[in-house]
ZABA-944848 format. One record per residue (C-alpha): residue number from 1; residue in three letters; x, y, z. Coordinates in steps of 0.2 Angstrom, whole numbers, plus 5000, padded with zeros to 4 digits. Example, Ala and Ser with C-alpha at 12.3 -4.5 7.8 and 13.67 -1.06 7.14 Angstrom:
<rec n="1" res="ALA" xx="5062" yy="4978" zz="5039"/>
<rec n="2" res="SER" xx="5068" yy="4995" zz="5036"/>
END
This chain:
<rec n="1" res="MET" xx="4816" yy="5054" zz="4946"/>
<rec n="2" res="ARG" xx="4820" yy="5039" zz="4935"/>
<rec n="3" res="LYS" xx="4835" yy="5029" zz="4938"/>
<rec n="4" res="THR" xx="4849" yy="5029" zz="4925"/>
<rec n="5" res="ARG" xx="4858" yy="5013" zz="4922"/>
<rec n="6" res="LEU" xx="4875" yy="5013" zz="4914"/>
<rec n="7" res="PRO" xx="4884" yy="4999" zz="4906"/>
<rec n="8" res="LEU" xx="4896" yy="4989" zz="4918"/>
<rec n="9" res="ASP" xx="4910" yy="4992" zz="4906"/>
<rec n="10" res="SER" xx="4909" yy="5011" zz="4908"/>
<rec n="11" res="ALA" xx="4921" yy="5022" zz="4919"/>
<rec n="12" res="LEU" xx="4922" yy="5040" zz="4925"/>
<rec n="13" res="VAL" xx="4940" yy="5047" zz="4925"/>
<rec n="14" res="LEU" xx="4944" yy="5063" zz="4935"/>
<rec n="15" res="GLN" xx="4959" yy="5073" zz="4932"/>
<rec n="16" res="GLY" xx="4968" yy="5082" zz="4946"/>
<rec n="17" res="GLY" xx="4972" yy="5101" zz="4946"/>
<rec n="18" res="GLY" xx="4971" yy="5107" zz="4964"/>
<rec n="19" res="SER" xx="4958" yy="5121" zz="4966"/>
<rec n="20" res="ARG" xx="4953" yy="5119" zz="4948"/>
<rec n="21" res="GLY" xx="4944" yy="5104" zz="4955"/>
<rec n="22" res="ALA" xx="4929" yy="5116" zz="4959"/>
<rec n="23" res="PHE" xx="4925" yy="5113" zz="4941"/>
<rec n="24" res="THR" xx="4924" yy="5094" zz="4944"/>
<rec n="25" res="ALA" xx="4914" yy="5097" zz="4959"/>
<rec n="26" res="GLY" xx="4900" yy="5105" zz="4949"/>
<rec n="27" res="VAL" xx="4901" yy="5091" zz="4936"/>
<rec n="28" res="LEU" xx="4898" yy="5078" zz="4949"/>
<rec n="29" res="ASP" xx="4884" yy="5087" zz="4958"/>
<rec n="30" res="VAL" xx="4874" yy="5087" zz="4942"/>
<rec n="31" res="LEU" xx="4878" yy="5069" zz="4939"/>
<rec n="32" res="MET" xx="4872" yy="5064" zz="4956"/>
<rec n="33" res="GLU" xx="4856" yy="5075" zz="4955"/>
<rec n="34" res="HIS" xx="4852" yy="5066" zz="4939"/>
<rec n="35" res="GLY" xx="4855" yy="5049" zz="4947"/>
<rec n="36" res="VAL" xx="4870" yy="5045" zz="4936"/>
<rec n="37" res="PHE" xx="4882" yy="5034" zz="4945"/>
<rec n="38" res="PHE" xx="4896" yy="5026" zz="4936"/>
<rec n="39" res="PRO" xx="4901" yy="5008" zz="4941"/>
<rec n="40" res="TYR" xx="4920" yy="5012" zz="4940"/>
<rec n="41" res="VAL" xx="4928" yy="5028" zz="4946"/>
<rec n="42" res="ILE" xx="4946" yy="5033" zz="4946"/>
<rec n="43" res="GLY" xx="4954" yy="5050" zz="4950"/>
<rec n="44" res="THR" xx="4970" yy="5058" zz="4954"/>
<rec n="45" res="SER" xx="4974" yy="5071" zz="4967"/>
<rec n="46" res="ALA" xx="4959" yy="5084" zz="4968"/>
<rec n="47" res="GLY" xx="4949" yy="5072" zz="4956"/>
<rec n="48" res="ALA" xx="4951" yy="5058" zz="4969"/>
<rec n="49" res="LEU" xx="4945" yy="5069" zz="4983"/>
<rec n="50" res="ASN" xx="4930" yy="5075" zz="4973"/>
<rec n="51" res="ALA" xx="4926" yy="5056" zz="4969"/>
<rec n="52" res="VAL" xx="4925" yy="5052" zz="4988"/>
<rec n="53" res="ASN" xx="4909" yy="5063" zz="4989"/>
<rec n="54" res="TYR" xx="4902" yy="5056" zz="4973"/>
<rec n="55" res="VAL" xx="4904" yy="5038" zz="4979"/>
<rec n="56" res="SER" xx="4895" yy="5043" zz="4995"/>
<rec n="57" res="GLY" xx="4882" yy="5052" zz="4985"/>
<rec n="58" res="ASP" xx="4884" yy="5068" zz="4995"/>
<rec n="59" res="VAL" xx="4878" yy="5081" zz="4984"/>
<rec n="60" res="GLY" xx="4885" yy="5098" zz="4988"/>
<rec n="61" res="ARG" xx="4899" yy="5092" zz="4999"/>
<rec n="62" res="SER" xx="4913" yy="5094" zz="4986"/>
<rec n="63" res="LYS" xx="4907" yy="5111" zz="4982"/>
<rec n="64" res="TYR" xx="4909" yy="5115" zz="5001"/>
<rec n="65" res="VAL" xx="4927" yy="5108" zz="5001"/>
<rec n="66" res="THR" xx="4933" yy="5116" zz="4985"/>
<rec n="67" res="THR" xx="4925" yy="5133" zz="4988"/>
<rec n="68" res="GLU" xx="4923" yy="5135" zz="5007"/>
<rec n="69" res="LEU" xx="4938" yy="5126" zz="5015"/>
<rec n="70" res="MET" xx="4950" yy="5134" zz="5004"/>
<rec n="71" res="HIS" xx="4949" yy="5149" zz="5015"/>
<rec n="72" res="ASP" xx="4951" yy="5139" zz="5031"/>
<rec n="73" res="PRO" xx="4969" yy="5140" zz="5037"/>
<rec n="74" res="LYS" xx="4966" yy="5124" zz="5047"/>
<rec n="75" res="PHE" xx="4965" yy="5115" zz="5030"/>
<rec n="76" res="VAL" xx="4977" yy="5125" zz="5018"/>
<rec n="77" res="SER" xx="4990" yy="5137" zz="5024"/>
<rec n="78" res="PHE" xx="5009" yy="5140" zz="5023"/>
<rec n="79" res="GLY" xx="5009" yy="5135" zz="5041"/>
<rec n="80" res="ASN" xx="5004" yy="5118" zz="5037"/>
<rec n="81" res="VAL" xx="5019" yy="5116" zz="5025"/>
<rec n="82" res="ILE" xx="5031" yy="5121" zz="5040"/>
<rec n="83" res="PHE" xx="5023" yy="5111" zz="5054"/>
<rec n="84" res="ARG" xx="5014" yy="5096" zz="5044"/>
<rec n="85" res="GLY" xx="5025" yy="5095" zz="5029"/>
<rec n="86" res="THR" xx="5011" yy="5099" zz="5017"/>
<rec n="87" res="ALA" xx="5000" yy="5114" zz="5012"/>
<rec n="88" res="PHE" xx="4984" yy="5103" zz="5015"/>
<rec n="89" res="ASN" xx="4979" yy="5096" zz="5032"/>
<rec n="90" res="PHE" xx="4971" yy="5080" zz="5027"/>
<rec n="91" res="THR" xx="4968" yy="5074" zz="5044"/>
<rec n="92" res="TYR" xx="4957" yy="5089" zz="5047"/>
<rec n="93" res="LEU" xx="4948" yy="5086" zz="5030"/>
<rec n="94" res="PHE" xx="4946" yy="5067" zz="5033"/>
<rec n="95" res="HIS" xx="4942" yy="5067" zz="5052"/>
<rec n="96" res="THR" xx="4937" yy="5084" zz="5058"/>
<rec n="97" res="VAL" xx="4927" yy="5091" zz="5044"/>
<rec n="98" res="PRO" xx="4915" yy="5076" zz="5043"/>
<rec n="99" res="LYS" xx="4911" yy="5077" zz="5061"/>
<rec n="100" res="ALA" xx="4910" yy="5095" zz="5065"/>
<rec n="101" res="LYS" xx="4907" yy="5105" zz="5049"/>
<rec n="102" res="TYR" xx="4900" yy="5095" zz="5035"/>
<rec n="103" res="PRO" xx="4893" yy="5077" zz="5038"/>
<rec n="104" res="PHE" xx="4900" yy="5063" zz="5027"/>
<rec n="105" res="ASN" xx="4888" yy="5048" zz="5023"/>
<rec n="106" res="THR" xx="4901" yy="5035" zz="5029"/>
<rec n="107" res="GLY" xx="4888" yy="5021" zz="5028"/>
<rec n="108" res="ARG" xx="4883" yy="5025" zz="5010"/>
<rec n="109" res="TYR" xx="4901" yy="5026" zz="5005"/>
<rec n="110" res="ASN" xx="4906" yy="5010" zz="5013"/>
<rec n="111" res="SER" xx="4892" yy="5001" zz="5006"/>
<rec n="112" res="SER" xx="4893" yy="5008" zz="4988"/>
<rec n="113" res="SER" xx="4896" yy="4995" zz="4974"/>
<rec n="114" res="ILE" xx="4906" yy="5008" zz="4964"/>
<rec n="115" res="GLU" xx="4924" yy="5002" zz="4961"/>
<rec n="116" res="PHE" xx="4934" yy="5017" zz="4966"/>
<rec n="117" res="LEU" xx="4953" yy="5019" zz="4963"/>
<rec n="118" res="CYS" xx="4965" yy="5033" zz="4966"/>
<rec n="119" res="ALA" xx="4982" yy="5036" zz="4958"/>
<rec n="120" res="THR" xx="4998" yy="5040" zz="4967"/>
<rec n="121" res="THR" xx="5016" yy="5040" zz="4962"/>
<rec n="122" res="ASP" xx="5028" yy="5028" zz="4970"/>
<rec n="123" res="ILE" xx="5043" yy="5039" zz="4977"/>
<rec n="124" res="LYS" xx="5055" yy="5024" zz="4975"/>
<rec n="125" res="GLU" xx="5050" yy="5018" zz="4958"/>
<rec n="126" res="GLY" xx="5044" yy="5034" zz="4950"/>
<rec n="127" res="THR" xx="5029" yy="5025" zz="4943"/>
<rec n="128" res="ALA" xx="5010" yy="5025" zz="4946"/>
<rec n="129" res="THR" xx="5002" yy="5015" zz="4959"/>
<rec n="130" res="TYR" xx="4983" yy="5013" zz="4960"/>
<rec n="131" res="PHE" xx="4974" yy="5010" zz="4977"/>
<rec n="132" res="LYS" xx="4957" yy="5003" zz="4977"/>
<rec n="133" res="LYS" xx="4943" yy="5006" zz="4990"/>
<rec n="134" res="GLY" xx="4940" yy="4991" zz="5000"/>
<rec n="135" res="GLN" xx="4957" yy="4983" zz="4996"/>
<rec n="136" res="CYS" xx="4968" yy="4996" zz="5003"/>
<rec n="137" res="LYS" xx="4966" yy="4997" zz="5022"/>
<rec n="138" res="GLU" xx="4974" yy="5014" zz="5023"/>
<rec n="139" res="PHE" xx="4964" yy="5021" zz="5009"/>
<rec n="140" res="TYR" xx="4962" yy="5038" zz="5017"/>
<rec n="141" res="LYS" xx="4981" yy="5039" zz="5017"/>
<rec n="142" res="ALA" xx="4982" yy="5034" zz="4998"/>
<rec n="143" res="LEU" xx="4970" yy="5049" zz="4995"/>
<rec n="144" res="ALA" xx="4981" yy="5060" zz="5005"/>
<rec n="145" res="ALA" xx="4996" yy="5054" zz="4995"/>
<rec n="146" res="SER" xx="4987" yy="5056" zz="4978"/>
<rec n="147" res="SER" xx="4985" yy="5075" zz="4983"/>
<rec n="148" res="SER" xx="5002" yy="5078" zz="4991"/>
<rec n="149" res="LEU" xx="5011" yy="5090" zz="4979"/>
<rec n="150" res="PRO" xx="5029" yy="5088" zz="4976"/>
<rec n="151" res="LEU" xx="5041" yy="5101" zz="4982"/>
<rec n="152" res="ILE" xx="5029" yy="5107" zz="4996"/>
<rec n="153" res="SER" xx="5024" yy="5090" zz="5003"/>
<rec n="154" res="ARG" xx="5032" yy="5076" zz="5012"/>
<rec n="155" res="PRO" xx="5029" yy="5058" zz="5005"/>
<rec n="156" res="VAL" xx="5015" yy="5049" zz="5013"/>
<rec n="157" res="ASP" xx="5017" yy="5031" zz="5020"/>
<rec n="158" res="VAL" xx="5004" yy="5019" zz="5013"/>
<rec n="159" res="GLU" xx="5005" yy="5001" zz="5019"/>
<rec n="160" res="GLY" xx="5024" yy="5003" zz="5021"/>
<rec n="161" res="ARG" xx="5029" yy="5012" zz="5005"/>
<rec n="162" res="LYS" xx="5030" yy="5031" zz="5002"/>
<rec n="163" res="TYR" xx="5020" yy="5040" zz="4989"/>
<rec n="164" res="LEU" xx="5017" yy="5057" zz="4982"/>
<rec n="165" res="ASP" xx="5005" yy="5066" zz="4970"/>
<rec n="166" res="GLY" xx="4998" yy="5055" zz="4956"/>
<rec n="167" res="GLY" xx="4999" yy="5069" zz="4945"/>
<rec n="168" res="VAL" xx="5018" yy="5067" zz="4942"/>
<rec n="169" res="VAL" xx="5015" yy="5052" zz="4931"/>
<rec n="170" res="ASP" xx="4996" yy="5050" zz="4929"/>
<rec n="171" res="ALA" xx="4987" yy="5067" zz="4931"/>
<rec n="172" res="THR" xx="4972" yy="5059" zz="4921"/>
<rec n="173" res="PRO" xx="4972" yy="5041" zz="4925"/>
<rec n="174" res="PHE" xx="4963" yy="5035" zz="4909"/>
<rec n="175" res="ARG" xx="4974" yy="5020" zz="4905"/>
<rec n="176" res="LYS" xx="4970" yy="5010" zz="4920"/>
<rec n="177" res="PRO" xx="4951" yy="5007" zz="4917"/>
<rec n="178" res="LEU" xx="4955" yy="5003" zz="4899"/>
<rec n="179" res="GLU" xx="4968" yy="4990" zz="4905"/>
<rec n="180" res="ASP" xx="4954" yy="4984" zz="4917"/>
<rec n="181" res="GLY" xx="4943" yy="4980" zz="4902"/>
<rec n="182" res="ILE" xx="4932" yy="4996" zz="4902"/>
<rec n="183" res="SER" xx="4927" yy="5000" zz="4884"/>
<rec n="184" res="LYS" xx="4920" yy="5017" zz="4886"/>
<rec n="185" res="ILE" xx="4927" yy="5031" zz="4898"/>
<rec n="186" res="VAL" xx="4920" yy="5048" zz="4902"/>
<rec n="187" res="ILE" xx="4935" yy="5060" zz="4907"/>
<rec n="188" res="VAL" xx="4933" yy="5076" zz="4917"/>
<rec n="189" res="GLN" xx="4947" yy="5088" zz="4913"/>
<rec n="190" res="THR" xx="4951" yy="5104" zz="4923"/>
<rec n="191" res="ARG" xx="4959" yy="5113" zz="4908"/>
<rec n="192" res="PRO" xx="4951" yy="5118" zz="4891"/>
<rec n="193" res="LYS" xx="4954" yy="5109" zz="4875"/>
<rec n="194" res="GLY" xx="4972" yy="5112" zz="4868"/>
<rec n="195" res="TYR" xx="4980" yy="5116" zz="4885"/>
<rec n="196" res="ARG" xx="4998" yy="5109" zz="4886"/>
<rec n="197" res="LYS" xx="5010" yy="5112" zz="4901"/>
<rec n="198" res="LYS" xx="5027" yy="5120" zz="4900"/>
<rec n="199" res="THR" xx="5043" yy="5111" zz="4904"/>
<rec n="200" res="VAL" xx="5047" yy="5111" zz="4923"/>
<rec n="201" res="GLY" xx="5057" yy="5126" zz="4926"/>
<rec n="202" res="LYS" xx="5075" yy="5127" zz="4931"/>
<rec n="203" res="GLY" xx="5071" yy="5133" zz="4949"/>
<rec n="204" res="LYS" xx="5060" yy="5118" zz="4952"/>
<rec n="205" res="ARG" xx="5072" yy="5106" zz="4944"/>
<rec n="206" res="ILE" xx="5086" yy="5112" zz="4956"/>
<rec n="207" res="LEU" xx="5074" yy="5110" zz="4971"/>
<rec n="208" res="ALA" xx="5068" yy="5093" zz="4965"/>
<rec n="209" res="ARG" xx="5086" yy="5087" zz="4964"/>
<rec n="210" res="MET" xx="5090" yy="5093" zz="4981"/>
<rec n="211" res="LEU" xx="5074" yy="5085" zz="4989"/>
<rec n="212" res="TYR" xx="5074" yy="5069" zz="4979"/>
<rec n="213" res="HIS" xx="5092" yy="5065" zz="4976"/>
<rec n="214" res="ARG" xx="5089" yy="5048" zz="4985"/>
<rec n="215" res="CYS" xx="5075" yy="5044" zz="4974"/>
<rec n="216" res="PRO" xx="5082" yy="5046" zz="4957"/>
<rec n="217" res="LYS" xx="5068" yy="5037" zz="4948"/>
<rec n="218" res="PHE" xx="5055" yy="5049" zz="4955"/>
<rec n="219" res="HIS" xx="5066" yy="5064" zz="4952"/>
<rec n="220" res="ALA" xx="5068" yy="5058" zz="4933"/>
<rec n="221" res="ALA" xx="5049" yy="5056" zz="4932"/>
<rec n="222" res="TYR" xx="5046" yy="5074" zz="4940"/>
<rec n="223" res="ARG" xx="5058" yy="5082" zz="4928"/>
<rec n="224" res="VAL" xx="5048" yy="5076" zz="4913"/>
<rec n="225" res="SER" xx="5031" yy="5077" zz="4921"/>
<rec n="226" res="ALA" xx="5025" yy="5091" zz="4909"/>
<rec n="227" res="GLU" xx="5030" yy="5081" zz="4894"/>
<rec n="228" res="THR" xx="5021" yy="5066" zz="4901"/>
<rec n="229" res="TYR" xx="5005" yy="5076" zz="4904"/>
<rec n="230" res="ASN" xx="5006" yy="5083" zz="4886"/>
<rec n="231" res="LYS" xx="5008" yy="5066" zz="4878"/>
<rec n="232" res="ASP" xx="4993" yy="5060" zz="4889"/>
<rec n="233" res="MET" xx="4982" yy="5074" zz="4883"/>
<rec n="234" res="ASP" xx="4987" yy="5070" zz="4865"/>
<rec n="235" res="GLU" xx="4982" yy="5052" zz="4867"/>
<rec n="236" res="MET" xx="4965" yy="5056" zz="4875"/>
<rec n="237" res="GLU" xx="4961" yy="5067" zz="4860"/>
<rec n="238" res="LYS" xx="4964" yy="5052" zz="4849"/>
<rec n="239" res="LEU" xx="4952" yy="5041" zz="4861"/>
<rec n="240" res="PHE" xx="4939" yy="5055" zz="4859"/>
<rec n="241" res="GLU" xx="4941" yy="5054" zz="4840"/>
<rec n="242" res="GLU" xx="4940" yy="5035" zz="4840"/>
<rec n="243" res="GLY" xx="4924" yy="5035" zz="4850"/>
<rec n="244" res="THR" xx="4932" yy="5027" zz="4866"/>
<rec n="245" res="ALA" xx="4932" yy="5043" zz="4877"/>
<rec n="246" res="PHE" xx="4919" yy="5057" zz="4880"/>
<rec n="247" res="ILE" xx="4927" yy="5072" zz="4887"/>
<rec n="248" res="ILE" xx="4920" yy="5085" zz="4899"/>
<rec n="249" res="ARG" xx="4931" yy="5101" zz="4901"/>
<rec n="250" res="PRO" xx="4930" yy="5120" zz="4903"/>
<rec n="251" res="ASP" xx="4927" yy="5129" zz="4887"/>
<rec n="252" res="GLU" xx="4940" yy="5143" zz="4892"/>
<rec n="253" res="PRO" xx="4955" yy="5144" zz="4904"/>
<rec n="254" res="PRO" xx="4949" yy="5144" zz="4922"/>
<rec n="255" res="ALA" xx="4954" yy="5160" zz="4932"/>
<rec n="256" res="VAL" xx="4959" yy="5149" zz="4946"/>
<rec n="257" res="GLY" xx="4976" yy="5144" zz="4952"/>
<rec n="258" res="ILE" xx="4982" yy="5127" zz="4959"/>
<rec n="259" res="ILE" xx="4979" yy="5134" zz="4977"/>
<rec n="260" res="GLU" xx="4966" yy="5147" zz="4975"/>
<rec n="261" res="LYS" xx="4957" yy="5156" zz="4990"/>
<rec n="262" res="ASP" xx="4946" yy="5168" zz="4980"/>
<rec n="263" res="LYS" xx="4929" yy="5162" zz="4984"/>
<rec n="264" res="ASP" xx="4920" yy="5171" zz="4970"/>
<rec n="265" res="ARG" xx="4932" yy="5163" zz="4957"/>
<rec n="266" res="LEU" xx="4930" yy="5146" zz="4964"/>
<rec n="267" res="LEU" xx="4911" yy="5147" zz="4964"/>
<rec n="268" res="ALA" xx="4911" yy="5153" zz="4946"/>
<rec n="269" res="LEU" xx="4921" yy="5138" zz="4941"/>
<rec n="270" res="TYR" xx="4910" yy="5127" zz="4951"/>
<rec n="271" res="ASP" xx="4895" yy="5135" zz="4942"/>
<rec n="272" res="LYS" xx="4904" yy="5132" zz="4925"/>
<rec n="273" res="GLY" xx="4906" yy="5114" zz="4929"/>
<rec n="274" res="ARG" xx="4887" yy="5113" zz="4932"/>
<rec n="275" res="GLU" xx="4883" yy="5122" zz="4916"/>
<rec n="276" res="ILE" xx="4894" yy="5112" zz="4905"/>
<rec n="277" res="MET" xx="4888" yy="5095" zz="4912"/>
<rec n="278" res="GLU" xx="4870" yy="5100" zz="4910"/>
<rec n="279" res="ARG" xx="4873" yy="5104" zz="4892"/>
<rec n="280" res="GLU" xx="4883" yy="5088" zz="4889"/>
<rec n="281" res="LEU" xx="4873" yy="5076" zz="4899"/>
<rec n="282" res="SER" xx="4861" yy="5070" zz="4885"/>
<rec n="283" res="ALA" xx="4876" yy="5067" zz="4873"/>
<rec n="284" res="MET" xx="4886" yy="5059" zz="4887"/>
<rec n="285" res="LEU" xx="4872" yy="5046" zz="4891"/>
<rec n="286" res="SER" xx="4869" yy="5043" zz="4872"/>
<rec n="287" res="PHE" xx="4888" yy="5039" zz="4870"/>
<rec n="288" res="LEU" xx="4888" yy="5027" zz="4885"/>
<rec n="289" res="GLY" xx="4872" yy="5018" zz="4879"/>
<rec n="290" res="ALA" xx="4863" yy="5022" zz="4895"/>
<rec n="291" res="THR" xx="4846" yy="5014" zz="4899"/>
<rec n="292" res="TYR" xx="4832" yy="5019" zz="4911"/>
<rec n="293" res="GLU" xx="4821" yy="5012" zz="4924"/>
END
């Protein structure tokens, strides 16, 4: 297989979306199978968790996590919410699964030259914080924070500060690579074109006020998180039209919830990600100006 070389000023941006990350898992497996590795990768929540296995080059591992582990009560359950403060047991995912269930190529991950970042939300400031592999000594905690959903998760302490789901303020972290000098970005979204979120409902707003009354800036950010998301989607469409962004996304609404346990639905969404990435691969590489060895 010939090696694909991408420009150094290109980046892969991975949107969050909980179990809808099965779509992203399919996209990333196709990229790896074709030897397409971006020099810069950034993700939020499920996007960041999928990116870990892309950086390590572990084809099929994100498929396992997004389609098989969702049935495992040790990983996701209501009991985890009660006893661990989050629906997802990230200690199990990061420390038990790689050793006992599905090996993780730690050596290849650590030695990878890919610049990998994950987006979180600072609970005190209500703004995005980006943690970088190799610079953050507690990067696995940053990944957990990025994926810790508000209302059902306790904030995660990373290097002395507390953070929650990056999706509150930066569900698709496309601005950060542009700020870092990247000229072309490929964005993997987990919703179809035209999708926009509804305003956070009254019940969630009341619960958020109770939980985050000591963090008014985070509470304010959470209240307008849907509006923030929608504005970002509009801006990404403009970047697409201008030729700065190439977007990979489902062509129809996924029949998958944010915490989905139906294996058949998850596998179908994974296959859809593979199908669309195979279809768009040539156009994407042309957009990036890829070369080959």
